[in-house]
N, C-alpha and C positions, 0 to 999 in steps of 0.2 A: 297340362296346365300346371301341375305341381312342379314339374321340372322347370317351367318358365319362371315361376315364383322364386325357386331356389337360385336359378341363374341371375335373376334380377337382384336379389338380395346380395349375392356374391359380387356381382358387378358394382353395385352401389357401395359395398364395403371396401372394395379395392380403390374406388375413386376417393372415398372419404379418407382412407389411409394415405393415399398419394397426396391429397391436398394438405393434410396436417403435416406431412413430411416436408412439403414445399414451404409451408408457413414457417416451420422451425428454421429452415435454411435462410429464408428471407429475413427473419428477425435477426439472425446472426450477422447477415450481410449489412443490415441497417444499423448495427451497433458494433462496428469494428473497433479494435484497440486504437488508441491515439497513435498518430504517426511518430511523434516524438515524445516518449515518456519523459517526464522531467522532475527536477527538484530545484526549487528556488528558495533562497533564504537571504534575509538581511540581518546582519549582526551590528548592533548599536546604530542602526539606521543606515549603515553603509552596505554596499553590495557584496555579498559573499560569492555568489555566482549568478550571473544574469544570462546564462545560457542553459539550454536543455541538456541533461545528461541522457546518454543513450546506452544501449546494452553494452556492458563491459566496464562501466564506471560506477555501477551500484551493484549491491548484492543484498538479497533478502534471504534470511535464514529463518526457517520455521523450526521451533523446538521439536524434539523427538516425539513428545506427547501432544504436540499442537497447542501447547499452553504458553508459548512465547513467540514473538516475532521481532527480529532484529533487522533494521533497515540501515545499511552502511553505504555512505556516499563519499566519493573522493573527487576532487577536481584536479586539473592539470598542474596546479601550483602546490599540490600536496596537502591542501586543506581537507580535513575530514570531519564528517558528522555521522554520529550513530544515534538512531532512535530505537531504544529498547523498550518494547511493550510487553507487559505481562498478560496473563490470561483473564484478569478481572473484566467481566462484561463481554468477553469474546472480541472478535475483530469485524463485526458487522457494520454496515453503514450506520452512522449516527452515534457510534460508541465514542465516548470521551475517556481518554486515558490521562489521569491526573499524575503529574510528576511526584515521585515519592511514594505513591501507592504501593503497598506490599500485598501480593496475593497469597493464597493459601499454601503455595509452594515456596514461599519466601523470595519470589522474584520481585524486583522493584522497577517501576517505570522510571526511565531517565533518558536524558539527551546528553550526549558527550560531544563537545566541540574540540577538535584538535587544530590549533592554529600553528602555522610554521614560522612566521615572522611577526613578532617574537614568538618563540616556541613556548606555547602555553596550552594546557588542557583545562577545559571548563566542564563542570558537571551541573546539570540543572538542579536548582533548589526550589523552583516553583514553576507553575505553568501547566500546559496541557497539550495533548495531541488529539485531534478529532478526526476520526475516520469518516470521510464524506462519501466514499463508495468502495465497495469490495465485491467484485463480481467475477463470475466464471469467465475465463478467456474464451472468446467466441470461436477461435480457430485452433487453439492449442489445448487439447484435452488434458486434464489434471493440473492445469495452471490457473491462476487467478490474477486479476488486475486490481491494485489497491491505490486509492487516492486519499489525501487528507490535508489538514492544515495544522500548524503548530504555532505556539507562542510560549516562550519560556524565559526565565531569568537564570543565568548560570554563573557560578563562581569558580575561580581557579582553585586547585588543590590546596595551595598555601593560603588562600583567603585574601590575597593581595589585589586580585582583579575580579571585577564583575562585568558581565555582558548580558545583553538581551538578544534574543533571536526570534524572528517571526518568519513564516514562509509557508510553502506548500509542496506537496509531491503529487504527481499526476500519473495514474495508470502504470505504476511500476509492477512488473510481472514477477511472480514467484510460483514455485511448485507447491501444490497443495498437499 
């Protein structure tokens, strides 16, 4: 009788472990990464890029101590945008990064817009980036998927030009 109880407990434990393992896989399958990660922005109300960027046209660099995140985007026309985010508040969902904020390591949040025609670089003077989601990649261990929205006013280095930029980025992948 004692052996039967031990066998029953062992059998039920194996079933419970098997079910929880299946549940984890099912959750991952139900929450796959977006098919087309993207970046969309409007500059001064006009379209910067109205197509989705895919792997190879963006790069996300995480600082060596994990205290910065740089999202670099380029389109086929040579237009480029950098979102540089410091460690203030971390990088979790719901975090708002105010442009111009300087963290304890002297890193400043900013957006850089590099326009090709005419060739002008703009640096954000106000605005924010809001991280709307930052989650583990369900099928690529050690990677994350980040999404967010931004709205900023930026000025050229010489101060002669000002522009506004609003937009979003969706499920861009980076190594954690």
